[in-house]
C-alpha positions as CSV (number, residue, x, y, z in Angstrom):
1,X,-1.5,33.5,1.2
2,X,-3.2,30.5,2.6
3,X,-5.6,32.7,4.3
4,X,-6.5,34.6,1.2
5,X,-7.0,31.6,-0.6
6,X,-9.4,29.8,2.0
7,X,-11.8,33.4,1.9
8,X,-11.8,32.7,-1.5
9,X,-12.9,29.4,-1.8
10,X,-15.6,30.6,0.8
11,X,-16.8,33.4,-0.7
12,X,-16.7,31.1,-4.4
13,X,-18.6,28.6,-2.5
14,X,-21.6,30.8,-1.3
15,X,-21.9,32.3,-4.6
16,X,-21.6,28.8,-6.8
17,X,-22.6,26.3,-4.5
18,X,-20.0,24.3,-5.9
19,X,-17.2,23.4,-3.3
20,X,-14.8,22.5,-5.3
21,X,-12.3,24.9,-7.4
22,X,-13.5,26.0,-11.3
23,X,-9.7,25.3,-12.1
24,X,-10.4,21.9,-11.3
25,X,-13.2,21.6,-13.9
26,X,-12.2,18.8,-16.9
27,X,-9.5,17.2,-14.7
28,X,-10.0,13.8,-13.8
29,X,-10.3,14.1,-10.0
30,X,-12.7,12.3,-8.0
31,X,-13.8,14.1,-4.2
32,X,-14.5,12.2,-1.4
33,X,-14.7,12.4,2.4
34,X,-13.8,10.8,5.5
35,X,-15.1,10.5,9.0
36,X,-12.1,8.8,11.0
37,X,-8.4,9.1,9.8
38,X,-6.3,6.1,9.1
39,X,-4.3,4.8,12.2
40,X,-1.2,3.5,10.2
41,X,-0.4,3.1,6.4
42,X,2.3,0.6,7.2
43,X,1.2,-2.4,5.9
44,X,2.4,-4.8,8.0
45,X,0.0,-3.2,10.6
46,X,-2.8,-1.8,8.7
47,X,-6.2,-3.6,9.4
48,X,-8.9,-1.4,9.6
49,X,-11.3,-0.2,6.7
50,X,-10.6,3.3,7.3
51,X,-7.0,2.4,6.8
52,X,-7.5,0.3,3.6
53,X,-8.9,3.6,1.9
54,X,-5.4,4.8,1.1
55,X,-3.4,1.2,1.5
56,X,-5.6,-0.4,-1.0
57,X,-5.3,2.0,-3.5
58,X,-1.5,2.4,-2.9
59,X,0.0,-0.7,-2.2
60,X,0.0,-3.7,-4.5
61,X,0.2,-7.4,-3.8
62,X,1.3,-10.6,-5.5
63,X,-2.0,-11.8,-5.8
64,X,-5.6,-10.7,-6.2
65,X,-9.4,-11.3,-6.7
66,X,-11.0,-11.7,-10.1
67,X,-13.6,-8.9,-10.0
68,X,-16.2,-10.6,-12.0
69,X,-16.3,-14.0,-11.1
70,X,-18.1,-15.7,-8.1
71,X,-17.6,-17.9,-5.7
72,X,-14.0,-15.3,-5.5
73,X,-10.9,-16.6,-7.6
74,X,-7.4,-15.4,-7.0
75,X,-6.0,-14.5,-10.3
76,X,-2.4,-13.1,-10.6
77,X,-0.8,-9.7,-9.7
78,X,2.7,-8.8,-9.6
79,X,3.3,-12.8,-9.4
80,X,3.2,-14.3,-13.2
81,X,1.0,-16.8,-12.0
82,X,-1.0,-18.1,-8.8
83,X,1.3,-20.7,-7.6
84,X,0.7,-24.3,-7.4
85,X,1.4,-26.0,-3.9
86,X,4.1,-28.2,-4.2
87,X,4.0,-31.1,-1.4
88,X,7.5,-32.8,0.0
89,X,8.4,-35.8,1.4
90,X,8.9,-34.0,4.6
91,X,5.3,-33.2,4.8
92,X,5.9,-29.3,4.1
93,X,4.4,-27.5,1.2
94,X,6.2,-24.7,-1.2
95,X,5.0,-22.3,-3.0
96,X,7.3,-20.4,-6.0
97,X,6.1,-16.9,-6.8
98,X,7.5,-15.5,-9.9
99,X,7.6,-11.8,-10.7
100,X,6.4,-9.7,-13.4
101,X,9.0,-7.9,-15.2
102,X,9.2,-4.3,-15.3
103,X,8.0,-3.7,-11.8
104,X,9.0,-0.3,-10.2
105,X,8.6,1.2,-7.2
106,X,6.8,5.1,-7.3
107,X,9.8,7.6,-7.2
108,X,10.7,8.8,-3.6
109,X,13.4,10.6,-2.3
110,X,14.1,7.4,0.1
111,X,16.0,5.8,-2.8
112,X,19.1,8.5,-2.7
113,X,19.9,5.9,-0.4
114,X,20.3,3.2,-2.9
115,X,21.7,5.9,-5.7
116,X,18.7,6.5,-7.5
117,X,15.0,8.1,-7.4
118,X,13.4,4.9,-7.6
119,X,14.0,1.1,-8.8
120,X,13.2,-2.5,-9.4
121,X,11.1,-4.4,-7.1
122,X,12.8,-7.5,-6.3
123,X,12.2,-10.6,-4.8
124,X,14.0,-9.7,-1.7
125,X,11.3,-6.6,-0.8
126,X,9.0,-9.3,-0.6
127,X,10.8,-11.3,2.0
128,X,12.0,-8.2,3.7
129,X,8.1,-7.4,4.2
130,X,7.4,-10.7,5.3
131,X,10.6,-10.8,7.9
132,X,8.9,-7.2,9.2
133,X,5.4,-9.1,9.8
134,X,7.7,-11.4,12.0
135,X,9.6,-9.0,13.6
136,X,8.0,-8.4,17.3
137,X,9.2,-4.5,17.3
138,X,6.8,-4.2,14.3
139,X,3.6,-5.9,16.0
140,X,1.6,-7.0,13.0
141,X,-1.8,-8.3,13.9
142,X,-1.0,-11.1,10.9
143,X,1.5,-13.1,12.8
144,X,-0.6,-16.3,13.3
145,X,-1.5,-17.0,10.4
146,X,2.2,-16.7,8.9
147,X,3.3,-18.9,12.0
148,X,3.1,-21.9,9.9
149,X,6.1,-20.5,7.5
150,X,9.2,-22.4,8.4
151,X,11.5,-20.7,10.7
152,X,8.8,-17.7,11.0
153,X,8.9,-17.7,14.6
154,X,12.6,-18.6,15.2
155,X,13.5,-15.7,13.0
156,X,11.6,-13.5,15.3
157,X,12.7,-15.1,18.5
158,X,16.3,-14.2,17.3
159,X,15.8,-10.7,16.7
160,X,14.2,-10.4,20.0
161,X,17.0,-12.4,21.6
162,X,20.0,-10.5,20.0
163,X,18.4,-6.9,20.6
164,X,18.0,-7.4,24.2
165,X,21.6,-8.9,24.7
166,X,23.5,-6.3,22.4
167,X,22.2,-2.7,22.7
168,X,24.4,-1.8,19.2
169,X,22.7,-4.5,17.6
170,X,19.4,-3.0,18.0
171,X,20.7,0.8,17.1
172,X,21.7,-1.2,13.6
173,X,19.0,-0.3,10.3
174,X,16.3,-2.9,10.3
175,X,17.3,-4.1,7.0
176,X,21.1,-5.0,8.5
177,X,19.4,-6.4,11.8
178,X,17.5,-8.7,9.3
179,X,20.6,-10.0,7.7
180,X,22.2,-10.2,10.8
181,X,19.8,-12.6,12.5
182,X,19.8,-14.6,9.5
183,X,16.8,-14.0,7.8
184,X,13.4,-16.6,7.3
185,X,14.6,-20.0,6.9
186,X,11.4,-21.3,4.9
187,X,11.5,-17.8,2.9
188,X,14.4,-18.4,0.4
189,X,15.2,-15.6,-2.7
190,X,16.0,-17.5,-5.8
191,X,16.7,-14.9,-8.0
192,X,16.0,-11.4,-8.9
193,X,12.2,-12.4,-9.5
194,X,12.2,-15.3,-8.4
195,X,11.3,-16.9,-4.2
196,X,9.8,-19.5,-2.6
197,X,7.7,-20.1,0.9
198,X,7.9,-23.2,2.8
199,X,5.3,-23.9,5.3
200,X,5.6,-26.6,7.6
201,X,2.3,-28.2,6.8
202,X,-0.4,-27.8,4.1
203,X,-2.3,-24.3,4.4
204,X,-3.7,-23.6,1.1
205,X,-5.4,-20.6,2.7
206,X,-2.0,-18.7,2.8
207,X,-2.2,-18.2,-0.8
208,X,-5.1,-15.8,0.0
209,X,-2.9,-13.6,2.4
210,X,-0.9,-12.9,-0.8
211,X,-3.6,-11.1,-2.0
212,X,-3.8,-8.4,0.8
213,X,-1.4,-5.3,1.2
214,X,0.1,-7.2,4.4
215,X,2.3,-8.9,2.4
216,X,3.1,-5.9,-0.1
217,X,6.8,-5.6,-1.5
218,X,8.6,-2.9,0.8
219,X,11.5,-1.5,0.1
220,X,14.6,-1.5,2.9
221,X,15.5,2.1,1.6
222,X,12.0,3.3,2.9
223,X,11.9,1.8,6.2
224,X,15.4,3.4,6.9
225,X,15.2,7.1,5.7
226,X,11.3,7.6,7.0
227,X,12.3,7.2,11.1
228,X,10.6,10.2,12.1
229,X,13.9,12.1,12.5
230,X,15.3,14.8,10.8
231,X,11.9,16.6,9.9
232,X,11.1,13.0,7.9
233,X,7.6,11.3,8.7
234,X,7.2,8.2,9.7
235,X,7.1,5.0,7.3
236,X,3.8,4.7,9.1
237,X,2.7,8.0,7.2
238,X,4.8,7.7,4.1
239,X,3.8,4.6,2.3
240,X,6.1,3.8,-1.0
241,X,4.8,1.4,-3.0
242,X,3.9,0.3,-6.3
243,X,0.0,0.5,-6.5
244,X,-1.8,2.4,-9.2
245,X,-2.0,5.6,-7.0
246,X,0.7,7.9,-4.7
247,X,0.1,9.1,-1.5
248,X,0.9,13.0,-2.4
249,X,-0.5,15.1,0.4
250,X,-1.8,13.4,3.8
251,X,-3.1,15.7,6.5
252,X,-5.1,13.4,8.6
253,X,-7.5,15.7,9.9
254,X,-8.2,17.8,7.0
255,X,-7.1,16.4,3.8
256,X,-5.2,13.6,1.8
257,X,-4.4,13.4,-1.8
258,X,-3.5,10.2,-4.0
259,X,-2.4,10.6,-7.5
260,X,-1.3,8.4,-10.6
261,X,1.6,6.4,-10.3
262,X,2.9,7.1,-13.7
263,X,5.7,4.0,-12.8
264,X,3.0,1.5,-12.5
265,X,1.8,-0.2,-15.9
266,X,-1.4,-0.8,-16.4
267,X,-2.2,-4.5,-16.5
268,X,-4.8,-6.4,-19.0
269,X,-7.0,-8.1,-16.4
270,X,-10.3,-7.9,-14.9
271,X,-9.6,-5.1,-12.5
272,X,-10.2,-2.6,-14.8
273,X,-10.0,1.1,-13.7
274,X,-14.1,1.3,-14.5
275,X,-15.0,-1.4,-12.4
276,X,-12.4,0.5,-9.6
277,X,-14.4,4.0,-10.0
278,X,-17.6,1.9,-9.7
279,X,-16.3,0.1,-6.4
280,X,-15.5,4.0,-5.3
281,X,-19.1,5.2,-5.9
282,X,-20.8,4.5,-2.3
283,X,-18.6,6.5,-0.4
284,X,-17.8,9.3,-2.9
285,X,-20.4,11.4,-1.2
286,X,-18.4,14.8,-1.6
287,X,-18.4,14.1,-5.4
288,X,-22.2,13.5,-5.7
289,X,-23.4,16.5,-3.4
290,X,-22.9,19.6,-5.9
291,X,-25.4,19.2,-8.3
292,X,-22.5,21.7,-10.5
293,X,-20.6,18.8,-10.9
294,X,-20.9,15.6,-12.6
295,X,-19.1,12.3,-11.9
296,X,-15.3,12.6,-12.6
297,X,-15.0,11.7,-16.3
298,X,-12.7,8.6,-16.0
299,X,-15.8,6.7,-13.8
300,X,-17.9,6.7,-17.1
301,X,-14.8,5.1,-19.1
302,X,-11.6,2.6,-18.4
303,X,-9.2,5.0,-17.7
304,X,-7.8,6.0,-14.1
305,X,-8.6,9.3,-12.4
306,X,-5.6,11.8,-12.5
307,X,-5.8,12.2,-9.0
308,X,-8.3,11.3,-5.7
309,X,-8.8,13.4,-3.1
310,X,-10.0,12.8,0.4
311,X,-11.5,15.5,2.9
312,X,-12.5,15.3,6.3
313,X,-16.2,15.2,7.7
314,X,-16.6,17.2,10.5
315,X,-19.8,18.5,12.4
316,X,-19.2,22.3,12.2
317,X,-19.7,21.7,8.2
318,X,-16.1,23.2,7.4
319,X,-14.9,22.9,4.2
320,X,-11.7,21.3,2.9
321,X,-10.8,20.9,-0.9
322,X,-8.1,19.3,-2.4
323,X,-6.7,19.4,-6.1
324,X,-4.4,17.5,-8.1
325,X,-1.0,19.4,-8.0
């Protein structure tokens, strides 16, 4: 059946010069191409522009940039407000984040570990991701900017020592290892929607790191479930997030598909869907190449496309199409 479909697509392209399925006409689908696949989709590690093509659309952040103001200005995203620094008598600086209400992860099988299809985003999920950045086994490239967080390096040392001294400890699920190691002393969860980050010394630039996917909320269930065992992919190839899109198909060498995340509520902010579509126009060459298909209607308004599809670009001009399921 797949072979017949491939042949049909080739014949269709030869007759109409349209590389896209006709049944997708009228649907809000944006087609694009990529030359190199992402190296990883793990937000604690992903650092290249190829990675960000996906991570920037599936992961949400505590803060973000105002799209229209110059010079750049941070505005709230998952947080209710941009926190103000709180200087303390011991020379440390604290930032307290309060999460918006009704924040949910996308639906995913990994949440069967906690008895559901999804769950709310909690302050603990941000603390968990900061511990993952500190974890020597994760090998995050952004350890240095967070080394000013109180207890950050001590936590990493405790993990490394415990794993070396006790193999049974190293076989525990990662979230249990973090709990037994005691967590990062400078990251304190104050409630379901509130946590505090304490820096040893003043470092105002720390807020800008909370506008990057490195510090996105990550559920412990996703790390425990997507371990590359039992036919399951590794977490680096299967993000579980809360952003505007979900990765529903991922073939590194041919095609990946992003679909709208129905669990994410649209925010009233300058980060409109129209500006998001305009930001794609520089590399959505596949959508603009065919004269028989106009740009997605969503890019002419303020609604989000229902799907985003990337296809590999090869020297052999092999066509790979994608569609919304």
